[in-house]
N, C-alpha and C positions, 0 to 999 in steps of 0.2 A: 477564833474564826479561821478556818482553813482556806487557803487560797491555792487553786490549781492553775498551772500554766501549761498550755499545749503549743507545740511548735508546728507550724505549717510545713508540709514537705517542700524540700528545695526544688527549684525549677529543673535542676539537673539530676532528678531522682533516677536511681538505677532502674533498668527494665524489670518488670515483674518476672520472677523466675518461672520457667516452664512455659511461657507464652511464646509460640513460634513466630519467627520473623521470616519473610519470604523475599527472595531476590530473583527477578526475571531478567533473562538475557536473550536477545535476538541474535542468532548466529547466521549471517548471510553466507550461503555456499556458492551462489552464482548471481551475477548481475548482467543483464542484457540491456545495453544502452540504446538500442534502436529496435526494440521489440514492436511488432505490429499485431494488434488484436484483430485477427481476421474473422472473429465471431461477431463483431459489431460493425455493421455497415452504417456509416454516418449519412452518406448520400450517394446517388448514382446518376449517370446520364448515358445516353447512347446516341449513335448517329449511323447513317448508312455507310456502306463500304466507301473508303476514301475520305470520309468526313471526320471531323473532330468534335469534341465537346469539352466544356470547362465546368469545374466545380469551384465556386468562390463563396464561402459562407463560414460563419462562426458556429461552433457547437459547444454545448456543455457536456463534458464526458466524465463519467464516474471514476474516481480513484478507488480502486479495490484493495482492501487489506484483509487477509484472512487472519483470524484470531484463534488463540488456544491457551490452555492452562490459566484461564481467568485473567489474562493480560488485556488491558484496555486498548482500544483503537489508538488513542492518543499516545500511549506508552510505546506501542509497536511502531507507530509512525515516527516518533521521535528517534527511536533507535535505528530506523531505516534512513533517517536524515530528511524526512518529509514532514509537512504539516499534516494535521489530522483531518483537514477539510475533505469533504466527500466529492466535490466536483471541481473540475478545471475547465476553463474555456480555451479552446484551440481553434485555429482558423485554417481553412483549406484554401489554397491558391493553386489549383491543379489544372493543367491543360493536357489533354490526351494527345498521343501520337495518332496518326491516321488509322482508322479502323480497317482491318485487312479482310474481314469476312462478316457475313450477316450474323446477327444474334450476339455480338460482343457487347459487353457492358463495362463502363468505366466506373470504378467504385472508390470511395474515400473511406479509410479506416483510421481509427486512432493509433498513433505511434507514441511510444514513450519508453520509460524505464521499467523493466520487470525484474523483480528480485525473488529468488528462492531462498528460503530460510527455515531454520528450526527454532523453537523456543525452549529454553531451559529454565526450569524453576527449581531453586534451591531453598530448602527449609532449614533454618537454624534454630536451635533451642539452647538458651544460655550461651550463645556465641559459638556453639559447635554445630558443624554441618551434620544434619541427621538424615536428609533424603535429597536426592537429585532426580528430577523427572525431565525427560526431553520428549517433545512432541513435534510432529511435522512429518514430512516437509510441507510448508505453506508457500503461497505465492502472493505477491502484491504487484499492482500495476499503477504507475503514475503517468498519465498522459502528458506529453510535451508538445505534440504537433499532430499532423495528419500525413498519411501516406496513401497515395492514389495508385491504383493498379487496373490495367486493362485485361479482361479475361473473356 
C-alpha cells in the first residue's frame, strides 16, 4: 500500500512570480494653513449703515479630498495626516464692525487647511520597478474653523 504525504505551503510563501504589486505615494507640494473657502457661505447677516450684526452658530462642513490612480480616500487622508471622515463641525463666533454703506453683507465661510498634491503610483513585478505614473495636481480641504468677512 502506497502512502502519499503533501506539505502545506508555509505562511511565509514567496510572492507569485509575475504578479504586480503597487505602491501609492501622496506628494504634497503646498500647504495653506489659513485657507478660506469663499465658495461656501455658511451664514450671513446684515444691518443698516452704522449697525452691526453677529453670527454665532455651529456648522457641519465637508472635508474634501480629491482622489486619483485608484487610491482610496482613507489612504490619501492618512498620507495627508488627516482622518478620512467626510464632515467636521466648526463654530462661528463673529461680530461685524459697523456697516459703512447700504447693501453690505457679513458672511461666514469655512476656514481650514488646504493641501495641493500629486499622487504617484509605482508598479513592481518580481521586486523590480516596472512603471511609475504620477497624476494631479489635486486639492484637499480640511475645515478647522470659520472666517467672517464684511462685503
